[in-house]
Structure formats: structure tokens, C-alpha cells
C-alpha positions in Angstrom: -17.0 -17.1 1.3 -14.1 -19.3 2.5 -12.9 -19.2 -1.1 -12.8 -15.3 -1.2 -11.0 -15.4 2.3 -8.4 -17.8 0.8 -8.0 -15.6 -2.2 -7.7 -12.5 -0.2 -4.9 -14.3 2.1 -2.9 -15.0 -1.1 -2.6 -11.4 -2.0 0.7 -9.8 -1.1 0.0 -6.9 1.3 2.8 -4.6 -0.2 1.6 -4.4 -3.7 -2.0 -4.2 -2.5 -1.1 -1.1 -0.3 0.9 0.4 -3.0 -1.8 0.0 -5.6 -4.5 1.4 -3.2 -2.5 4.2 -1.8 -1.1 5.1 -5.3 -4.6 5.1 -7.0 -6.2 7.2 -4.2 -3.3 9.8 -4.4 -3.7 10.0 -8.2 -7.4 10.6 -7.8 -6.6 13.3 -5.2 -4.1 14.8 -7.6 -6.8 15.0 -10.3 -9.3 16.5 -7.8 -6.5 19.2 -6.9 -5.8 19.9 -10.4 -9.4 20.3 -11.3 -10.0 22.6 -8.4 -6.8 24.8 -9.3 -7.4 24.9 -13.0 -11.2 25.1 -13.1 -12.4 25.9 -9.6 -14.4 22.7 -9.4 -14.4 21.5 -5.6 -14.0 18.0 -4.6 -15.5 16.3 -1.5 -14.6 17.8 1.8 -13.3 14.6 3.5 -13.7 16.3 6.9 -17.5 15.6 6.3 -16.8 11.9 5.8 -15.0 12.1 9.2 -18.0 14.0 10.7 -20.2 11.3 9.4 -18.1 8.4 10.8 -17.6 10.3 14.1 -21.5 10.3 14.5 -21.9 6.6 13.6 -21.2 5.5 17.2 -23.9 7.5 18.4 -26.4 6.0 16.1 -26.8 8.7 13.4 -26.3 7.2 10.0 -28.3 9.9 7.9 -27.6 13.5 8.2 -29.9 16.2 6.6 -27.2 17.7 5.6 -24.0 16.9 7.2 -22.9 20.5 7.3 -25.7 21.1 9.8 -24.5 18.3 12.2 -22.3 19.2 15.0 -18.5 18.8 14.3 -16.5 16.0 15.8 -13.0 16.1 17.2 -10.5 15.0 14.5 -13.0 15.0 11.7 -10.7 16.0 9.2 -7.9 13.4 9.8 -10.5 10.7 10.3 -12.2 11.5 6.9 -8.9 11.5 5.1 -7.7 8.2 6.7 -11.0 6.6 5.9 -10.5 7.9 2.2 -7.3 6.2 2.0 -8.4 2.9 3.7 -11.3 2.6 1.3 -8.9 3.1 -1.6 -6.9 0.1 -0.4 -9.9 -1.9 0.1 -11.1 -1.1 -3.4 -7.6 -2.1 -4.5 -7.8 -5.4 -2.7 -11.4 -6.1 -4.2 -9.9 -5.1 -7.7 -6.9 -7.6 -7.3 -9.4 -10.3 -6.2 -11.5 -9.8 -9.1 -8.7 -9.5 -11.9 -6.0 -11.7 -10.1 -2.7 -10.7 -8.6 -1.1 -11.5 -12.0 -2.5 -8.2 -13.3 0.2 -6.3 -11.5 2.8 -8.0 -13.8 1.1 -6.4 -17.0 -1.5 -3.7 -15.9 -4.1 -3.1 -18.4 -6.2 0.1 -18.5 -9.7 -1.3 -19.4 -10.2 -3.3 -16.3 -8.8 -0.8 -13.9 -10.9 2.2 -15.4 -14.1 0.1 -15.5 -13.6 -1.0 -11.9 -12.9 2.6 -10.8 -16.1 3.8 -12.5 -18.1 1.1 -10.8 -16.8 2.3 -7.5 -19.1 5.3 -7.9 -21.8 3.0 -6.6 -20.4 3.5 -3.1 -21.0 7.2 -2.9 -24.3 7.0 -5.1 -25.7 4.3 -2.7 -24.0 5.0 0.6 -22.2 8.1 1.3 -24.4 10.8 -0.7 -27.6 9.6 1.1 -25.7 9.3 4.4 -24.6 12.9 4.1 -28.0 14.2 3.2 -27.5 14.6 -0.6 -29.8 11.8 -1.3 -29.6 8.6 -3.5 -27.1 9.5 -6.4 -27.0 13.2 -5.3 -30.7 13.8 -6.2 -31.3 16.3 -3.3 -28.5 18.6 -4.4 -29.1 21.8 -6.3 -27.5 20.3 -9.4 -27.8 16.4 -9.1 -26.5 15.7 -12.7 -23.4 17.9 -12.2 -22.7 16.3 -8.9 -23.0 12.7 -10.5 -20.7 13.6 -13.3 -18.1 15.0 -10.8 -18.5 11.7 -8.7 -18.1 9.5 -11.9 -15.1 11.6 -13.0 -13.5 11.1 -9.4 -13.9 7.4 -9.5 -12.9 6.9 -13.1 -9.7 8.9 -12.1 -9.3 6.4 -9.3 -9.4 3.7 -12.0 -6.8 5.4 -14.0 -4.7 5.7 -10.8 -5.1 2.1 -10.4 -3.5 1.5 -13.8 -0.8 4.0 -13.3 0.0 2.5 -9.9 -0.1 -0.9 -11.3 2.5 0.2 -13.9 4.5 1.6 -11.1 4.5 -1.6 -9.1 5.2 -3.8 -12.2 8.4 -1.8 -12.5 9.7 -1.9 -9.0 8.2 -5.0 -7.4 9.5 -8.6 -8.0 7.2 -10.9 -9.8 4.8 -12.7 -7.7 4.4 -16.4 -7.4 
């Protein structure tokens, strides 16, 4: 555990923030384009905020979240959590591949990691929002799973694109 803490303390904050914020913004841009071009909706982050807002009261699982009372500021809370999670995922990614990845970002590790992050909604968020494990309680679970996988793969693509941007504008680390 102390090794992970030491590694995390060696990460530069600015590149980690830029990587996480950039990848999340890329993911959101892809979601917006999917919605505008194909009418495919993405997650309503206000529902994430509602879920978070109910946690202090001891409610972890909702059946479904849309039937739970709204909480003040749920939309900004959900969007803030979405971007903070993106930064946390970027930090984990850099801990796995090493901060030197930012000098020469490669696509395969980024998109693989992004696709693996789909485990978070499959195992935590979807069950907590009342959709069941890997969206099994939704009307079209396979469609929901593919949309989640596509969203998280786009986060991985965003890691790579943001990594390229960081490699161009940030000084070499070390």
C-alpha cells in the first residue's frame, strides 16, 4: 500500500488533471455527438448526483433512482462527480502505465484501460441506480451494456488524445 502512495505522490498534478479532465470531456463530446446524430441518450448525471445526495441518509440502492426524491443541486453534484471520477481514473491509469507514458502516448493501453473502466458502472453504479448488475434489469440490457462499453472506450480514446495534447504542451517530466 505504501508503494502505491509513493507512486501516486510522484505523479505531477497538472498532467494528471489535464489527462482526466480532457478524457472525460472527450467522452462527453462523443456522447453529445451520438445523441445529436443518432438520438442515443447518455447517462443523466443528475441521477448520479441524486444517488450521491442520498448516500449520507444511508440509501445506497434505489429501485429505480428516478422514483427517489430529488436532492438540491443534484445535477451539478453529478457532473462534478463525473469529472472527479475521470481524474481519479486518469491517476490510476498513470500509476499503471507510468508517468513516462505522457511523453509518448500510445493508443492500446489507453483504450484498453478505458474499456476496463466499464466495470465501475456494471458493478457499482447500475446496481445502485436500480438497473441491476450490468444493467440486467433494464428493458434492453445488451443495448445498455454496449452503450456503457462504447462510452468507456471513448474515455480511453480521450485518454490517448489528451495524452497527445499533454505531450505537446507540457515540459518533459523527470
